[in-house]
C-alpha positions in Angstrom: -14.9 290.4 256.6 -12.3 289.0 259.0 -12.7 285.3 259.6 -14.6 284.6 256.4 -12.8 281.3 255.8 -13.1 280.0 259.4 -15.1 276.9 260.2 -18.7 277.6 261.0 -19.1 280.8 259.1 -21.7 279.4 256.8 -23.7 278.2 259.8 -23.6 281.7 261.3 -24.6 283.3 258.0 -27.5 280.9 257.7 -28.6 281.6 261.3 -28.6 285.3 260.5 -30.7 284.8 257.4 -33.1 282.6 259.3 -33.4 285.3 262.0 -32.3 283.5 265.1 -29.1 285.4 265.3 -29.4 289.2 265.0 -26.5 291.6 264.1 -26.9 294.7 266.3 -24.6 297.6 265.7 -23.2 299.3 268.8 -24.0 302.9 269.6 -21.0 303.8 271.8 -18.2 303.6 269.1 -15.9 305.8 271.2 -15.8 303.3 274.0 -15.2 300.5 271.5 -12.3 302.4 270.0 -10.8 303.0 273.4 -11.1 299.2 274.2 -9.3 298.5 270.9 -6.1 299.6 272.6 -6.3 296.5 274.8 -8.8 294.1 273.2 -9.6 292.7 269.7 -12.3 294.3 267.6 -14.9 291.6 268.2 -14.3 291.4 271.9 -14.4 295.2 272.3 -17.7 295.5 270.4 -19.2 292.5 272.3 -18.4 294.1 275.7 -19.9 297.5 274.6 -23.0 295.8 273.2 -23.4 293.8 276.4 -23.3 297.0 278.4 -25.6 298.8 276.1 -28.2 296.1 276.1 -27.7 295.2 279.8 -27.1 291.6 278.8 -27.6 288.9 281.4 -24.4 287.1 280.1 -21.6 287.5 277.7 -19.6 284.7 276.1 -15.9 285.4 276.0 -13.0 282.9 276.0 -9.8 284.9 276.1 -8.5 285.9 279.6 -8.0 289.7 279.1 -11.5 290.4 277.8 -13.0 288.1 280.4 -11.2 290.0 283.2 -12.2 293.4 281.7 -15.9 292.4 281.2 -16.0 291.1 284.8 -14.5 294.3 286.2 -17.1 296.2 284.1 -19.8 294.3 286.0 -20.8 291.8 283.3 -21.5 288.2 284.0 -19.1 286.1 281.8 -19.1 282.6 280.6 -16.8 280.8 278.1 -17.5 278.4 275.3 -16.6 275.5 277.6 -19.0 276.8 280.2 -21.8 276.9 277.6 -21.0 273.2 276.7 -21.1 272.2 280.4 -24.4 274.0 280.9 -25.8 272.2 277.9 -24.5 268.9 279.3 -26.1 269.6 282.7 -29.4 270.4 281.1 -29.3 267.3 278.9 -28.8 269.2 275.6 -25.2 268.0 275.1 -24.7 264.2 275.4 -20.9 264.0 275.3 -19.2 267.3 276.1 -15.7 265.8 275.7 -16.5 265.0 272.0 -17.7 268.6 271.4 -14.6 270.0 273.1 -12.3 267.8 271.1 -14.1 269.0 267.9 -13.3 272.5 269.0 -9.7 271.6 269.7 -9.3 270.0 266.3 -10.4 273.4 264.8 -7.7 275.2 266.7 -9.7 276.2 269.9 -7.3 276.4 272.8 -8.2 274.8 276.1 -5.7 274.4 278.9 -4.9 271.0 280.4 -6.1 272.3 283.7 -9.5 273.3 282.3 -9.7 270.0 280.5 -9.1 268.1 283.7 -11.8 270.2 285.4 -14.3 269.4 282.7 -13.5 265.7 283.1 -14.0 265.9 286.8 -17.4 267.5 286.4 -18.5 264.9 283.8 -17.4 262.1 286.1 -19.3 263.3 289.2 
């Protein structure tokens, strides 16, 4: 399994075992294979699954899959957007701490987006 040694894998595996994350195989493997010419495996399958399940929202961080998903009519949010929504709803106390934890683990966030997040928090 790709990414087996990445941070958080055990948390995801436990969430699957506990039943609050479900693994759903895609049906349209032909579309996923076609998307693999421009996207990574996980991104391609996530987009296909979002289309198949008529998802309300898809979480994608990289620019190319976000653009593709948007053009395919999907509503897209990124990890930073999820953190900000949690902050606005009172579920995340300090979004900058959470973002810096992600950065420490190798998550890329541009200086421009970081400044935007700060401006929202300081409103």
